[in-house]
PASEBA-1860 file (N, C-alpha, C; in nm, 3 decimals):
! residues 115
1> QVQLVESG> 5.549/11.484/8.657/5.684/11.475/8.669/5.753/11.430/8.784 ~ 5.819/11.320/8.789/5.880/11.296/8.927/6.019/11.375/8.951 ~ 6.016/11.422/9.069/6.143/11.533/9.095/6.198/11.453/9.230 ~ 6.346/11.442/9.231/6.422/11.380/9.354/6.508/11.493/9.372 ~ 6.522/11.512/9.518/6.622/11.616/9.568/6.706/11.548/9.666 ~ 6.814/11.528/9.653/6.928/11.473/9.778/6.969/11.600/9.836 ~ 7.009/11.539/9.985/7.081/11.634/10.058/7.161/11.550/10.155 ~ 7.237/11.629/10.233/7.311/11.551/10.355/7.457/11.512/10.325
9> GGLVQPGG> 7.528/11.567/10.208/7.658/11.508/10.177/7.755/11.606/10.236 ~ 7.870/11.581/10.221/7.981/11.664/10.284/8.102/11.592/10.306 ~ 8.188/11.655/10.376/8.323/11.605/10.418/8.344/11.533/10.533 ~ 8.382/11.424/10.546/8.388/11.334/10.676/8.507/11.264/10.701 ~ 8.564/11.243/10.798/8.688/11.171/10.837/8.646/11.015/10.808 ~ 8.769/10.918/10.790/8.752/10.790/10.786/8.690/10.748/10.919 ~ 8.598/10.651/10.900/8.522/10.606/11.022/8.394/10.675/11.077 ~ 8.386/10.800/11.021/8.266/10.876/11.058/8.144/10.843/10.989
17> SLRLSCQA> 8.032/10.911/11.005/7.910/10.882/10.965/7.841/11.015/10.881 ~ 7.754/10.986/10.789/7.676/11.084/10.725/7.540/11.020/10.709 ~ 7.415/11.114/10.709/7.299/11.054/10.651/7.256/11.138/10.543 ~ 7.236/11.065/10.441/7.187/11.139/10.307/7.025/11.125/10.321 ~ 6.948/11.236/10.269/6.805/11.224/10.239/6.766/11.261/10.103 ~ 6.660/11.204/10.061/6.603/11.214/9.946/6.471/11.269/9.933 ~ 6.410/11.361/9.902/6.280/11.416/9.889/6.220/11.392/9.747 ~ 6.115/11.317/9.756/6.025/11.285/9.633/5.918/11.357/9.607
25> SGTIFIIY> 5.883/11.408/9.490/5.769/11.469/9.457/5.699/11.432/9.310 ~ 5.584/11.467/9.294/5.531/11.440/9.161/5.466/11.313/9.134 ~ 5.469/11.215/9.237/5.435/11.099/9.210/5.366/11.029/9.338 ~ 5.306/10.925/9.329/5.259/10.844/9.460/5.381/10.766/9.517 ~ 5.451/10.832/9.611/5.575/10.793/9.654/5.576/10.632/9.697 ~ 5.455/10.615/9.786/5.459/10.486/9.848/5.450/10.367/9.762 ~ 5.412/10.377/9.628/5.395/10.262/9.546/5.520/10.225/9.473 ~ 5.641/10.290/9.504/5.738/10.263/9.427/5.858/10.234/9.512
33> NMGWYRQA> 5.944/10.156/9.439/6.079/10.116/9.491/6.155/10.229/9.459 ~ 6.258/10.236/9.565/6.369/10.369/9.573/6.509/10.289/9.582 ~ 6.582/10.376/9.540/6.748/10.323/9.551/6.831/10.448/9.563 ~ 6.948/10.407/9.609/7.063/10.510/9.602/7.165/10.442/9.516 ~ 7.258/10.514/9.434/7.346/10.491/9.364/7.463/10.566/9.402 ~ 7.558/10.544/9.345/7.698/10.650/9.354/7.793/10.639/9.238 ~ 7.842/10.730/9.222/7.960/10.736/9.117/8.082/10.807/9.160 ~ 8.183/10.726/9.156/8.312/10.805/9.189/8.379/10.842/9.055
41> PGKQRELV> 8.489/10.925/9.074/8.533/10.995/8.969/8.604/10.872/8.871 ~ 8.587/10.868/8.733/8.645/10.789/8.631/8.594/10.648/8.661 ~ 8.463/10.651/8.741/8.416/10.509/8.741/8.280/10.516/8.696 ~ 8.205/10.391/8.682/8.051/10.380/8.632/7.983/10.391/8.772 ~ 7.852/10.450/8.744/7.756/10.469/8.842/7.713/10.315/8.896 ~ 7.726/10.302/9.021/7.686/10.159/9.087/7.592/10.167/9.179 ~ 7.518/10.067/9.202/7.389/10.045/9.290/7.459/10.039/9.440 ~ 7.401/10.105/9.523/7.450/10.120/9.679/7.341/10.035/9.765
49> ATITRASS> 7.221/10.066/9.728/7.095/10.002/9.821/6.974/10.041/9.765 ~ 6.877/9.942/9.783/6.748/9.973/9.732/6.653/9.939/9.844 ~ 6.513/9.992/9.818/6.425/9.966/9.937/6.306/9.940/9.866 ~ 6.210/9.840/9.865/6.096/9.829/9.810/5.980/9.915/9.875 ~ 5.868/9.900/9.805/5.738/9.972/9.898/5.723/9.906/10.015 ~ 5.738/9.793/10.018/5.714/9.712/10.153/5.837/9.727/10.249 ~ 5.931/9.800/10.213/6.037/9.814/10.280/6.165/9.713/10.306 ~ 6.143/9.606/10.192/6.261/9.510/10.198/6.379/9.588/10.137
57> TNYADSVK> 6.490/9.544/10.190/6.615/9.600/10.139/6.711/9.520/10.078 ~ 6.796/9.575/9.997/6.920/9.516/9.927/7.030/9.607/9.940 ~ 7.145/9.537/9.946/7.279/9.636/9.961/7.388/9.572/9.874 ~ 7.469/9.669/9.809/7.583/9.617/9.749/7.682/9.543/9.864 ~ 7.759/9.464/9.833/7.843/9.382/9.933/7.934/9.482/9.985 ~ 7.985/9.601/9.919/8.080/9.687/9.978/8.028/9.755/10.090 ~ 7.879/9.778/10.106/7.835/9.857/10.196/7.763/9.780/10.313 ~ 7.757/9.654/10.300/7.669/9.581/10.390/7.715/9.586/10.529
65> GRFTISRN> 7.634/9.622/10.624/7.670/9.617/10.760/7.735/9.749/10.809 ~ 7.740/9.848/10.698/7.770/9.984/10.738/7.663/10.076/10.706 ~ 7.585/10.070/10.583/7.489/10.144/10.553/7.352/10.093/10.565 ~ 7.258/10.162/10.575/7.118/10.147/10.618/7.044/10.240/10.520 ~ 6.945/10.153/10.433/6.833/10.258/10.361/6.709/10.238/10.436 ~ 6.637/10.356/10.441/6.489/10.360/10.493/6.420/10.444/10.431 ~ 6.284/10.450/10.460/6.198/10.535/10.408/6.085/10.595/10.481 ~ 6.049/10.695/10.465/5.918/10.765/10.540/5.822/10.776/10.426
73> NAFDMVYL> 5.723/10.694/10.431/5.613/10.723/10.322/5.524/10.824/10.356 ~ 5.504/10.873/10.479/5.440/10.985/10.517/5.476/11.110/10.469 ~ 5.618/11.129/10.440/5.680/11.245/10.402/5.752/11.239/10.265 ~ 5.740/11.119/10.193/5.783/11.098/10.072/5.944/11.107/10.082 ~ 6.002/11.057/10.176/6.146/11.079/10.208/6.210/10.924/10.192 ~ 6.326/10.941/10.159/6.416/10.804/10.145/6.548/10.849/10.207 ~ 6.609/10.760/10.298/6.729/10.809/10.368/6.840/10.689/10.353 ~ 6.951/10.747/10.355/7.091/10.635/10.358/7.170/10.684/10.481
81> QMNTLKPE> 7.162/10.594/10.582/7.227/10.601/10.702/7.374/10.556/10.652 ~ 7.501/10.626/10.658/7.641/10.566/10.626/7.708/10.581/10.751 ~ 7.762/10.443/10.788/7.847/10.449/10.913/7.984/10.389/10.856 ~ 8.079/10.401/10.958/8.198/10.350/10.948/8.260/10.399/10.786 ~ 8.253/10.513/10.757/8.290/10.550/10.626/8.430/10.528/10.596 ~ 8.458/10.487/10.463/8.575/10.459/10.413/8.630/10.566/10.311 ~ 8.763/10.582/10.256/8.799/10.663/10.155/8.732/10.621/10.026 ~ 8.718/10.488/10.010/8.654/10.438/9.891/8.522/10.483/9.876
89> DTAVYYCN> 8.445/10.495/9.962/8.314/10.563/9.969/8.294/10.686/9.910 ~ 8.391/10.763/9.877/8.380/10.886/9.825/8.322/10.889/9.690 ~ 8.240/10.966/9.662/8.146/10.954/9.543/8.035/11.055/9.540 ~ 7.966/11.072/9.424/7.842/11.173/9.430/7.744/11.058/9.436 ~ 7.658/11.078/9.527/7.541/10.989/9.555/7.417/11.045/9.499 ~ 7.334/10.946/9.423/7.230/10.961/9.364/7.098/10.887/9.412 ~ 7.003/10.961/9.427/6.869/10.895/9.473/6.790/10.851/9.323 ~ 6.739/10.735/9.321/6.675/10.688/9.199/6.532/10.637/9.211
97> TRVDGNDY> 6.443/10.634/9.110/6.319/10.556/9.128/6.291/10.540/8.978 ~ 6.209/10.445/8.955/6.173/10.400/8.829/6.002/10.394/8.816 ~ 5.952/10.501/8.740/5.817/10.506/8.713/5.774/10.471/8.576 ~ 5.669/10.385/8.567/5.633/10.350/8.426/5.743/10.321/8.329 ~ 5.847/10.242/8.379/5.964/10.215/8.282/6.069/10.314/8.268 ~ 6.053/10.458/8.325/6.135/10.551/8.303/6.216/10.564/8.442 ~ 6.344/10.579/8.416/6.433/10.606/8.544/6.442/10.754/8.572 ~ 6.420/10.783/8.705/6.437/10.931/8.757/6.550/10.949/8.839
105> WGQGTQVT> 6.635/11.057/8.842/6.745/11.074/8.920/6.747/11.219/8.979 ~ 6.804/11.221/9.110/6.830/11.353/9.151/6.953/11.408/9.095 ~ 6.980/11.522/9.139/7.105/11.604/9.109/7.236/11.538/9.174 ~ 7.211/11.473/9.276/7.324/11.420/9.337/7.393/11.499/9.455 ~ 7.462/11.437/9.538/7.513/11.499/9.657/7.647/11.458/9.686 ~ 7.743/11.537/9.704/7.887/11.484/9.714/7.928/11.436/9.850 ~ 7.973/11.310/9.852/8.017/11.261/9.991/8.179/11.248/9.965 ~ 8.253/11.311/10.053/8.410/11.300/10.051/8.445/11.231/10.192
113> VSS> 8.518/11.129/10.185/8.569/11.072/10.299/8.733/11.087/10.309 ~ 8.779/11.170/10.389/8.913/11.194/10.389/8.952/11.262/10.518 ~ 9.099/11.222/10.539/9.145/11.283/10.665/9.225/11.419/10.643
END
């Protein structure tokens, strides 16, 4: 059973930074692609960033140049460094992976960008 646990969310002012972390367990982490998604109130869940097992990355246009996804395979961790945060980045952020055709999600961590 794959488990993903996010942490690092909180309240930050516009222009500030946060670093989200996701701890994976229950699978061989290094062989899987990982992703961060977010869901704002009243909106559908959307892709934020992905990272392959070879650490190739992909970003949503709305976060390019501001967010950085990374992974540490030795500790089964994936991170999302978020800089220059905007109020429209406010959402619950979820860690994701797909194993054997099944999607796995963490419980989510709230990020609120407000003055």
